C-alpha positions as CSV (number, residue, x, y, z in Angstrom):
1,M,0.0,0.0,0.0
2,D,2.7,2.4,-1.1
3,D,0.2,5.2,-1.8
4,I,-0.7,5.7,1.9
5,K,1.4,8.0,3.9
6,V,1.4,9.6,7.4
7,G,-1.2,12.4,7.5
8,D,-3.6,10.8,5.0
9,I,-7.3,11.0,6.0
10,F,-9.8,8.1,5.7
11,S,-13.6,8.4,5.7
12,C,-16.1,5.8,6.7
13,S,-19.8,5.8,5.9
14,W,-22.0,3.5,8.0
15,G,-25.5,3.2,9.5
16,Y,-28.9,1.6,9.3
17,D,-31.8,4.0,8.3
18,Q,-29.3,6.8,8.6
19,T,-25.8,7.6,7.3
20,N,-23.0,8.4,9.8
21,I,-19.5,9.5,8.7
22,D,-16.4,8.9,10.7
23,F,-12.9,10.2,9.9
24,Y,-9.5,8.7,10.7
25,K,-5.9,9.9,10.2
26,C,-2.9,7.7,9.5
27,V,-0.2,8.5,12.1
28,G,2.4,5.7,11.3
29,F,3.1,2.2,10.3
30,T,4.4,-1.0,11.8
31,K,5.6,-3.9,9.7
32,H,2.1,-5.2,9.1
33,F,-0.3,-2.5,10.2
34,M,-1.2,1.1,9.7
35,K,-1.6,3.1,12.9
36,Y,-4.4,5.7,13.0
37,V,-6.4,8.0,15.3
38,C,-10.0,9.1,15.2
39,I,-10.8,12.7,14.0
40,N,-13.9,14.6,14.9
41,T,-16.5,15.2,12.3
42,E,-17.3,18.9,11.5
43,I,-20.5,20.1,9.8
44,V,-19.5,22.4,6.9
45,G,-22.8,22.7,5.1
46,S,-26.3,21.4,4.6
47,D,-28.7,20.4,1.8
48,G,-31.3,22.5,3.7
49,C,-33.2,19.5,4.9
50,S,-32.2,16.0,5.8
51,A,-28.5,15.9,5.1
52,D,-25.4,17.7,6.4
53,L,-22.1,18.0,4.6
54,V,-19.3,17.0,6.9
55,A,-15.5,17.0,6.8
56,P,-12.7,16.1,9.2
57,G,-12.4,18.6,12.1
58,K,-9.2,19.6,13.8
59,S,-9.5,17.6,17.0
60,E,-7.8,14.2,17.0
61,G,-8.2,11.3,19.5
62,K,-5.3,10.3,21.6
63,K,-5.8,6.6,21.4
64,V,-3.6,5.1,18.6
65,R,-5.3,2.1,16.9
66,R,-3.9,-0.2,14.2
67,A,-5.5,-1.9,11.2
68,K,-4.5,-4.1,8.4
69,L,-4.9,-2.4,5.0
70,F,-6.6,-4.2,2.1
71,D,-7.3,-3.2,-1.5
72,F,-10.3,-4.9,-3.1
73,G,-9.9,-3.0,-6.3
74,N,-11.2,0.5,-5.2
75,G,-8.1,1.6,-3.3
76,P,-6.7,0.7,0.1
77,G,-8.9,0.7,3.1
78,F,-9.5,-0.9,6.5
79,A,-12.3,-2.0,8.8
80,P,-12.3,0.3,11.9
81,A,-15.3,-1.8,13.2
82,S,-17.0,-5.0,12.1
83,Y,-19.8,-3.1,10.5
84,S,-17.8,-0.4,8.6
85,W,-15.1,0.1,6.0
86,A,-12.9,3.2,5.7
87,T,-11.3,4.4,2.4
88,K,-9.0,7.3,1.6
89,W,-11.0,10.5,1.8
90,S,-11.6,12.4,-1.4
91,G,-11.0,15.8,0.2
92,K,-14.6,16.9,-0.5
93,P,-17.3,17.2,2.1
94,V,-19.4,14.0,2.5
95,H,-23.2,13.7,3.1
96,Q,-24.4,12.5,6.5
97,T,-28.0,12.2,7.8
98,A,-28.9,15.4,9.7
99,P,-30.0,15.4,13.3
100,G,-33.7,14.7,13.6
101,Y,-33.7,12.5,10.5
102,G,-32.5,9.3,12.1
103,H,-29.9,10.3,14.7
């Protein structure tokens, strides 16, 4: 996974009857794993109704986690939880279900 470097941001879309977005930042590597921290999600816009546009905020978690990177043909990613998959963030805000519409 040579195209992943320290500082790269990953986004993860997950949820049932709603869409949640989580962000993660690569902070290092071991021989077999990528090390990452969670980043807060910041609302940067809205569609005016049921969806917010979100991007990574400036606050990072202190707990360093690790994950094995895999590429299934759409770029490298990892599973931060059993129900989710994170891929390299496009750099553009992402749609998330707005509060009151499923949260």
